C-alpha positions in Angstrom: -35.5 13.2 -33.9 -33.6 16.4 -33.9 -30.0 15.8 -32.8 -29.1 19.4 -32.9 -31.6 20.3 -30.1 -30.4 22.3 -27.2 -31.6 19.7 -24.7 -29.6 17.0 -26.4 -26.5 19.1 -26.5 -26.7 20.0 -22.8 -27.5 16.4 -21.8 -24.5 15.1 -23.8 -22.2 17.7 -22.3 -23.4 16.8 -18.8 -22.8 13.1 -19.3 -19.3 13.7 -20.6 -18.4 16.1 -17.8 -19.9 13.6 -15.2 -17.8 10.8 -16.7 -14.6 12.8 -16.6 -15.2 13.9 -13.0 -16.2 10.4 -11.7 -13.3 8.8 -13.6 -10.8 11.2 -11.9 -12.3 10.9 -8.5 -12.2 7.1 -8.8 -8.5 7.2 -9.8 -7.7 9.5 -6.9 -9.5 7.4 -4.3 -8.1 4.1 -5.6 -4.6 5.5 -5.7 -5.0 7.0 -2.2 -6.2 3.6 -0.8 -3.3 1.8 -2.5 -0.9 4.2 -1.0 -2.4 3.8 2.5 -2.2 0.0 2.2 1.2 -0.1 0.5 2.9 -1.7 3.5 0.4 -4.6 3.6 0.5 -4.9 -0.2 4.3 -4.6 -0.4 4.9 -8.1 -1.7 2.2 -7.8 -4.4 2.8 -4.3 -5.9 5.6 -2.5 -7.5 6.3 0.6 -5.3 7.9 2.5 -8.2 4.7 2.1 -10.3 2.6 3.3 -7.3 4.7 6.5 -7.1 4.2 7.0 -10.9 0.5 6.5 -10.5 0.4 9.2 -7.7 2.3 11.6 -9.9 0.0 10.7 -12.9 -3.1 11.3 -10.9 -1.8 14.7 -9.7 -1.0 15.7 -13.2 -4.4 14.6 -14.5 -6.1 16.5 -11.7 -4.2 19.7 -12.5 -4.8 19.4 -16.3 -8.5 18.7 -15.7 -8.9 21.7 -13.4 -7.0 23.9 -15.8 -9.0 22.7 -18.8 -12.3 23.2 -17.0 -11.3 26.7 -16.0 -10.4 27.5 -19.6 -13.6 26.1 -20.9 -15.7 27.8 -18.3 -14.1 31.2 -18.2 -12.2 31.5 -21.4 -13.1 31.4 -25.1 -11.1 28.4 -26.3 -10.8 27.8 -30.0 -12.4 24.8 -31.7 -9.0 23.3 -32.2 -8.4 23.4 -28.4 -11.7 21.6 -27.8 -11.0 18.9 -30.4 -7.5 18.3 -29.0 -8.9 18.1 -25.5 -11.8 15.8 -26.5 -9.8 13.3 -28.5 -6.6 13.1 -26.5 -8.0 13.4 -23.0 -9.8 10.1 -23.0 -6.7 8.3 -24.5 -4.6 9.9 -21.7 -6.9 8.6 -19.0 -6.4 5.1 -20.3 -2.8 5.3 -19.3 -4.0 4.9 -15.7 -5.3 1.4 -16.5 -1.9 0.5 -18.1 -0.2 1.7 -14.9 -2.7 -0.4 -12.9 -1.7 -3.5 -14.8 2.0 -2.8 -14.3 1.5 -2.1 -10.6 0.8 -5.7 -9.7 4.0 -7.8 -9.7 3.8 -11.0 -11.6 5.1 -14.0 -9.6 
């Protein structure tokens, strides 16, 4: 099995990009629904954390759009790609930490 094949590389890149896009869209839609239902969920959620999640999702969307534009139209260095690859997924995990902090413990 040749792991350096063009098909394998393209497929791997497609899977990673799909994961990132679906992850971001899921975060956006969940946060939007929580914001719309904030009045009904008022006694269960922390409104400050909800606002932080909204800001976080906006930042993630902006960073993702910028990174995709740089990758698509620019010629980024290998260091940029490695930084993006390793830190991006760790940064996305902060959303789950915010989700845990969102729900008030009673």
